[in-house]
Phi, psi and omega in degrees: 000143179278154183279141175208154178219138181235125177238126180231122176052027183052022181267319178209165171220155178234131179234134184241112181228107175048074174058028173230106181266126183241128174247122181256134180251151167226157184271143171232154177085186177296153180291136179277201179291161183292136179177183178257108185287161175287131178251340177201154170231130188230138176252115191277184183296330180268010173069025172281138174267116180254120176261124175249120180279161186296330179284003180096351176293138179244126178250126174274108178272004175098175186284134177265124182298150178255003178222144181224150183229140174224103186063228179275357181271141178227138180235132184206153174271122182281169175300332181272001175092002174278155177263119184252136177247136176215158173234127180056034179083000182251124180298132182237341181194150173224149179229124184260177183297336181273003183082016181276125182250130183242130184239142176287324181260198177262159176264126178258111184271005183272358173090185181262000000 
């Protein structure tokens, strides 16, 4: 995977380094109740979301799925890193890391 970093309004940033996705959070607004705030969130190689608190405590929030379904439509990450779209079990589209889009059907520019 290529490295990338996204920062939006100085509220959070996302860094991807060799299959390790790191989300860094920052606080806005007034201080809440006393406690140990989250200083980072990491998605490790086994896709577990790990929250690290300021006091060093690490909380494992469990596995983040690589596939999602909405009715008959499915979206999943392939073993090769491509994003795959299917309907009723039949592949209809893939998107690779370079942005190449492959479609089973045609593109209709006439709208809906």
